[in-house]
N, C-alpha and C positions, 0 to 999 in steps of 0.2 A: 312450550311447543306446539303447534299449531297442528292441525290434522294431519298435515302431510309434510311436515316438516321432521327428517330425519339426521341427526346427530350419533355421537356415537364417543365412548369412555375408553380410553385404554386399558382401564382398570380389569378389564375383564381377561383374564389367563387361563387358556383351554387348558394347559397341565394342570394349573389346581384343580379346574372342574372335572378334568379327566378324573383325576385322585376322588374327589368328592361324589364321584360315579359310582365307586367302589362302594361306597356304603350312603347310600340316598335316603333322605328325610323323608319318612311318612307323615303324610298328613289326613289323619282319619277322622278327625270333630270338626265340628261346626266352630267350636270356640278358636285351634287350633289353624283353621282356614284363615279366617277373620286376623287373627294378628299377624300372621305370615302376609297378607295382603296389606297391612298398613305398611312395613318395610318395604314391601314390594314397590306400592306407590312411591315411594321416596325416591328408587333408582329411576336411574336413563332408560333401559331397558331390559326386557326378560326375553329368557328363549322358551315356547309352549310347542308341546307336540302332543297327541291321545292317542291310546291303542280302544281299539273297540271291535265290537264285533256285529255281523250283518250279514246272518246266514238265513236267517228266515223270519228277517223283518224287514219293513220298507226304511224306517228308521236307522238310523247306527245306533247301538246300545254302548253307553260311554263305559269301558273296562277300566281307564285310567287318565289320568294328566298329568303331564309331566312338566315341571318350570325347572329352569335354571335363572339362579339369577349371578351375582359377581363373587359368591363365596359357594354355594351350596348346589345342589340336584334335586329336588323334590318331586315325591310322587304322592299325587290326592289322589284321593280314594273316594270315587263318587258313588259307591255303594254302600257308604258308613256316612256319606254327608249329605244333609240335607235344605241346607241353607247356602246355597250358592250366590247370594247377593254381594258379598266381600269381591269375589272373584268376577263378577259382572260389572262391580263399582271400576275392578282395576283396568277389565279392558274397555270399559269406557273413557277413562284415564288419559286423555292425548298427550300429557306430560313423559308417557313411557310408551317407548318403542316395545312394541311384542312381536319376536323373530319368531318362523316358522319356516320349514321346509317343504316345498309342493302342499301348498296348505289348504287346497281345495275343501277335501274332503273332512277333514279337522275344523273350517269355517262351519259345513252345512251340519256337526255335530254342534258346534257350540250355538249357530244360529236357531236350532231347534231346541236344545237342552237347555239352556242359558236365556233364549230370547236376543242374543246380543252378540257383536262381532268385537273381535279385538281391534282397537283401532289406536295409535298408526297402525299400521300391518308393513311390515317388510318379509319378503319372502327371497328368500336364497336361492332357491332354485328359478324363479323368475329373474332376481337381478345376476346370477350365473349367465342367462341367453344374452344378455346388456355387456355384461365385459367378455364375452369370446371364451365361458368355459364351455358350452354347450349347450345342445336347446331339450327342455326336460332330464337335464343328469340327475340320478340319482341320488340320496345323499351319501353313501359310502366312497360311490368313484367321488363326488366331488370333494370327500373327506382326505382322499385318497394324493388328489391333484392341488389343493390348495394345504392341507397340512402337515401332507406325507403319512396317515393316521388309516392304518387298518381295523377295518370293523367286520366282526363276524354275523353271521346270518341266523344261527339257529334258531332265535325263535320268531322269526318272522310268522309265523303258522302258530303262535301258543294260544292258548285258552283263557284270555285277559281277564274272563269273567270270575274265574276259578279264584280260592282264597285258601290257605295263604299261597302269595306267586313264590316261586323260587327263587334262590340268590340272582340265578343267571337268567333271567327273566326282569327283577329288578337291576341290574346294571344294565342288560340292553338298553331298556324303556330307558334308563336314564343317560346314558350314552349320546341316546337320540339329540338330546339338548345341550349335552355338554359341550359341545364345539360350536355350537351354532353362531354366539356371539362372538366367538373367533373370526369366523367366515365372515359375517355380518362384517365387522370393520374392518377388512381386508376388501369387500365388494364396495364398502363405503369411501373407502378410499379411492379406489378404482375410478369408481363412477364421477366420482368430485373432479378428477386427474382428466377424465375423457368428458369432462362437460354436462354429463346422461342423469345427473343427479333429479332433478324434475321429472325427466321422463319415469322412471322407474317412481317416482312417487304419486304419478298420474296414473302407472301401471297399475299398482296398487290399489289405489280408489277404485280401479275400473272390478280387480278382485273382489274388490267386497261389495262393489254393487251387484257380483254376477253372483254373489251368495245370500244373496235375498230372492227368496223365490216368488218372482212377479209375477207367476201361472199358478197360482195355487190348485188352481181344478183343471188343470189342464186342457183348457180349451187350444192351444196351439200345440200341442201335442204332437196333432197328425199332420202337422206339413212335415217331420222328417221323413215321409214314408213319399220319398220321389219317384219308387217306382208305381204310386197310384193316382201320376198328374192327367192322367189323360179319361178319370170317375166321371161320369156325369155328374150336373150339379147334386140332385137328390142325395146319391151314394156318396158325396163330397161333404154332404150335411151329417149324413151317417158316420162316416169316417170321423169325424172330428166329435160328434157328439160319444160315439161308442167308445173313444180313447178317451174324452174326458170322463166319461161315469168309469172307465176302467179307473182311471187315476183316483179319482174320488174312495171308489172303494178300495181302491190298496191302501191309503193313508187312512182311512178311517177302520179299516180291521189290522192295519198296519202287520200287512205282508207283503212281500214283494212281487212288482207285476206280475212274473212268470207264474205265481200263484191263483190270480185270480183269471187270467188270458194270456198266452206266450202273443207274440207280434205276426206269426205268422198264422195262430189261430183267427187272429183277429183280423187280418188281412183276406184271409177264407172265407169268415162270413160275410164279409164284404163281397166278394168274389159271388159269391154263393146263392146269399140271398136267401135264406130258408124263409117259411113263412110258418110255419108249426114248430115241435119239439123235436116231431119226430126227423123233420128236413133239418133242424138245428145238429140232432145229434150224429147225421151221416158229417158233420164236420170232421175231418182226419185228427186225430189223435186228441179231439175235446172230451173231457172223462165227465160221465155220467153225473157228478156230483156237481158240477158246470151248469147241465142242462138242467138238474133237478134245482140248484139254488138260486141261480142265475138267470135262467132261460128266460124268464117271462121278460125279464128287466131288460134282456138282449134284444128279444121279439118286437118289444114295446118299439124299442129305438128305431128298427128298420121300419116297422110301421108308421112312424111319424116324420119318417125323412122329408117328405113330400112339402108337408107342412110347414117343418122347422127350416128348411129352404126356403121356401117362402117369407116365414117371418123374419131369420135371421142369417141372411145368405152366408155360406159357408165362403172364405176364401180358397180360390183354388190352391191345389199343391203344385208349387214350385215347377215346372217341365226342367229336365236335365237341359242344358247348354247345346247348342246347336251345334255340329260335326266342324262349322267354322269359325268356333273359336278355341278350338285343337291345338292351332298354331300359335294362336296368337295370346292365348293365355302363359303358350311358354315364353310368348316376347316379355311378357308383362310381367312374368316371377323372374325370368333374367335382369328387367331393371331392377325389382328390389333386391334379388341376390349380386348385384354389382356395387349397390349403394351400400349392402349388410357390409362385403366383405370389406369396403371402403374404411367403414366406421369400425370392425373388426366386432361384431357382433352376430349373433347367432340368424340368418335368414328368416327361418319361422317365425320368431319373433315380432318381425319388423312389417311382414305380409302373411297374413293366416289365412287359409284358403275360403274360410267362411265371407270374409270380409271382401274379396277379391270378385266372387260369387255377386255377393251384395252391389258391389260398385257395378259389374257388368249388368246384374238386373235393373239398375236406376235407373235407366236410357229412359227420358220421358218422350212428348207425344214431337218434339222440339229437336230431339236425336242429342239433347243431353244429358251428360251423365253427372250424377251425384256422389260426392264422397258420402258413404255410409256413415253409420256413427266410429267402427270400429276403425276410422280412417282418417279420424280428424284429431285434436289435439296435437301431440309432437310428430305424430305419424304423415299429416296434411305435409308441412314442408319438406318431412326428412323423406317421402316416397309420393305421396297423395298427389301432387301438382305434377309430377312425372306421368304417374298413371294415368291423369287425367289429360294431358298431353297425346300420351299415347294414343288412348282411346278415341280422341281428335281426328286423328292422321286416321284409325281405321273408317272414319264416317264420313 
């Protein structure tokens, strides 16, 4: 199987796996994991999920990795295993399809904890949007409509780092993967019937690419603050450098962003432009600990802003779209919605707001618009060219 090829095997019986989830198999040693990974690499597909804790840390702390194959449901204990190279090898084995649901946080955990992503990937939530099951549908609702299965919610806020887990926790975790192969099979059949299989394969590759941190030092984080688009150049440079500093510090200390500086505090610092510790301490709700421990670094960033802007000019924060686009956006969205309805898919997966705004901002000096990356590939033919044609009419 190539990296993007998807196949399925009707030997995955969800009722058998549902029964197996009542007594999942614990894998809590390096030897056991290695042995099972050899078996899993002989299969056409496995289902995956994770449970983790992320309260006081920047990175998720893995508490459990669930896996279902054609026979059993397994609970892999990351607190007891220290050699994950066999699992990493499974993730890199492109002959085994890895099925997940709403995979973005799981992929982040795998990328940080194992340094590898599961390829090829099949996300049942994303595929569901293509076959008309709804956009970002939760697993419980999807199982109800696809298999008629009712799942409880009792353990959604469990402490997955404690040991031993209760039987209810084990069963809940195992059921999260027990049904995924059957859902995947249904979706693959429907995608094949609709001629959308290649589209979903392309979407899965994009999911994997998005899971890789392409801005590890946070130099582009400041572009999210659209309300700061009117800043003068030196303050824009300070905003860039301050958010990047916060990003690096949060990763180094492994603490949430709010633990270093809240977004509003960060923006208040740029607006107030304090010149000494006393003025910095006047920023609303800024803790004395921050002034004491990080004040010098924060003030230095402000003091160097003019020099940094001269040496490394900051890209301006994108301005909100002009009011003239209010009605135009509705028409562009209507084009995508009509096409999505014709195809029987969720409109949100066909045209995402960030891609539409990127398209509008792509106008060059000759008045030509250019499809952004998110509207390339299968979306170009399905909706991209129609959007370009409508934009040419506006010009």
